[in-house]
GUMI-166560 format. One line per 8 residues: their letters; for each residue x, y, z of C-alpha. Coordinates in steps of 0.2 Angstrom, whole numbers, plus 5000, padded with zeros to 4 digits. Layout:
<miros>
a	X Y Z; ...;
</miros>
This chain:
<miros>
xxxxxxxx	5069 5188 5382; 5084 5200 5380; 5089 5208 5364; 5104 5200 5355; 5119 5212 5349; 5111 5211 5331; 5094 5218 5337; 5104 5233 5345;
xxxxxxxx	5113 5239 5329; 5106 5252 5317; 5104 5247 5299; 5120 5257 5295; 5130 5247 5308; 5123 5231 5301; 5128 5234 5283; 5146 5239 5290;
xxxxxxxx	5147 5224 5299; 5141 5214 5284; 5154 5222 5273; 5168 5218 5285; 5162 5200 5285; 5161 5198 5266; 5179 5206 5264; 5187 5195 5279;
xxxxxxxx	5179 5180 5272; 5184 5183 5254; 5202 5186 5261; 5201 5170 5271; 5195 5159 5256; 5208 5166 5245; 5222 5161 5257; 5215 5143 5258;
xxxxxxxx	5214 5143 5239; 5232 5149 5237; 5238 5136 5250; 5229 5123 5240; 5237 5128 5224; 5254 5129 5230; 5253 5112 5239; 5241 5101 5230;
xxxxxxxx	5241 5106 5214; 5259 5113 5213; 5255 5129 5202; 5265 5140 5211; 5263 5155 5200; 5244 5154 5202; 5247 5151 5220; 5257 5167 5222;
xxxxxxxx	5243 5177 5211; 5230 5172 5222; 5239 5174 5239; 5241 5192 5233; 5223 5195 5234; 5223 5193 5254; 5230 5209 5258; 5222 5216 5243;
xxxxxxxx	5204 5211 5250; 5209 5215 5269; 5215 5233 5263; 5200 5237 5253; 5188 5230 5266; 5195 5243 5278; 5194 5257 5265; 5176 5252 5262;
xxxxxxx	5169 5249 5279; 5177 5266 5286; 5180 5270 5304; 5170 5262 5318; 5160 5277 5324; 5145 5283 5317; 5147 5298 5304;
</miros>
């Protein structure tokens, strides 16, 4: 049986992938929450506030996860 991609990653690389996944998931969820608030509850100020989380989470994720190569 051939090893999968995750079997070939070091523990540092696995942590980096999981951190990126967490920030992308958080940003995506906040986007959908913002759309829900805007269109379905018509609470536009809260929708704008939650919508501002998206670029913040993506930027923080890029800062925390660092460059692709091992240091």
